[in-house]
C-alpha positions as CSV (number, residue, x, y, z in Angstrom):
1,X,-26.5,5.0,22.7
2,X,-24.1,2.4,21.6
3,X,-25.4,1.4,18.3
4,X,-24.2,-2.1,18.6
5,X,-20.7,-1.2,19.1
6,X,-18.2,-3.8,20.6
7,X,-17.1,-3.4,24.1
8,X,-13.4,-2.9,22.9
9,X,-14.7,0.2,20.9
10,X,-16.9,1.4,23.7
11,X,-14.0,1.0,26.3
12,X,-11.6,3.0,24.0
13,X,-11.1,6.6,24.1
14,X,-12.2,6.9,20.4
15,X,-15.6,8.0,21.2
16,X,-14.5,10.6,23.6
17,X,-12.2,11.8,20.6
18,X,-15.0,11.7,18.1
19,X,-17.4,13.7,20.4
20,X,-14.9,16.2,21.0
21,X,-14.6,17.0,17.1
22,X,-16.4,19.9,15.4
23,X,-19.7,19.4,13.7
24,X,-18.0,19.9,10.4
25,X,-15.2,17.3,11.1
26,X,-17.9,14.8,12.2
27,X,-19.7,15.3,9.0
28,X,-16.4,14.6,7.2
29,X,-15.8,11.6,9.2
30,X,-19.2,10.3,8.6
31,X,-18.8,10.8,4.7
32,X,-15.4,9.0,4.9
33,X,-16.7,6.2,6.9
34,X,-19.9,5.9,4.5
35,X,-17.6,5.7,1.4
36,X,-15.3,3.1,3.2
37,X,-18.2,0.9,4.0
38,X,-19.7,1.2,0.5
39,X,-16.4,0.3,-1.1
40,X,-16.1,-2.7,1.3
41,X,-19.6,-3.8,0.4
42,X,-19.0,-3.7,-3.2
43,X,-16.0,-5.8,-2.7
44,X,-18.0,-8.3,-0.6
45,X,-20.6,-8.2,-3.4
46,X,-18.0,-8.9,-6.0
47,X,-16.5,-11.7,-3.9
48,X,-19.8,-13.4,-3.4
49,X,-20.5,-13.1,-7.3
50,X,-17.4,-14.7,-8.1
51,X,-17.7,-18.0,-10.1
52,X,-15.8,-20.7,-8.0
53,X,-17.4,-23.5,-9.5
54,X,-14.3,-24.4,-11.7
55,X,-11.9,-24.0,-8.9
56,X,-10.0,-27.2,-7.6
57,X,-7.9,-27.5,-4.6
58,X,-3.9,-27.2,-5.1
59,X,-2.0,-30.6,-5.4
60,X,1.0,-31.1,-2.9
61,X,3.3,-30.4,-5.9
62,X,1.6,-27.2,-6.6
63,X,1.9,-26.1,-3.0
64,X,5.6,-27.1,-2.8
65,X,6.0,-25.0,-6.1
66,X,4.5,-21.9,-4.4
67,X,6.5,-22.4,-1.4
68,X,9.7,-22.7,-3.2
69,X,9.0,-19.5,-5.3
70,X,8.4,-17.8,-2.2
71,X,11.7,-18.8,-0.6
72,X,13.4,-18.0,-4.1
73,X,11.7,-14.3,-3.9
74,X,13.0,-13.9,-0.3
75,X,16.5,-15.0,-1.5
76,X,16.5,-12.4,-4.2
77,X,15.5,-9.8,-1.8
78,X,11.9,-9.4,-3.4
79,X,10.1,-8.8,-0.1
80,X,8.9,-5.9,2.0
81,X,10.4,-5.2,5.5
82,X,8.2,-4.5,8.5
83,X,9.2,-0.9,8.5
84,X,8.4,-0.6,4.7
85,X,4.9,-2.2,5.2
86,X,4.4,0.0,8.3
87,X,5.3,3.2,6.4
88,X,3.1,2.2,3.4
89,X,0.0,1.8,5.8
90,X,0.5,4.8,7.7
91,X,0.5,6.8,4.4
92,X,-2.7,4.9,3.0
93,X,-4.5,5.0,6.4
94,X,-3.5,8.5,7.9
95,X,-5.6,7.7,11.1
96,X,-3.0,5.0,12.1
97,X,-0.5,7.7,13.1
């Protein structure tokens, strides 16, 4: 059964790796995925409930100010390198390793 999976997932070795897990590990994986999906659904629900009726588009001046602030932050060294971002992602999402 494919359960509506994308072709890229079906063509990957992920399914083979999952099928080789012990029953206990599969249960843990299911619990983890269920929690992730529930958290994402809650975020989606919050996003949909957010009141956007009072939002207005940025003016060109506001956009230019935001761009300038970003450039100033870069000049001050207030940014993350690609290596720092990758390290943080790997720490947060252990399965990326």
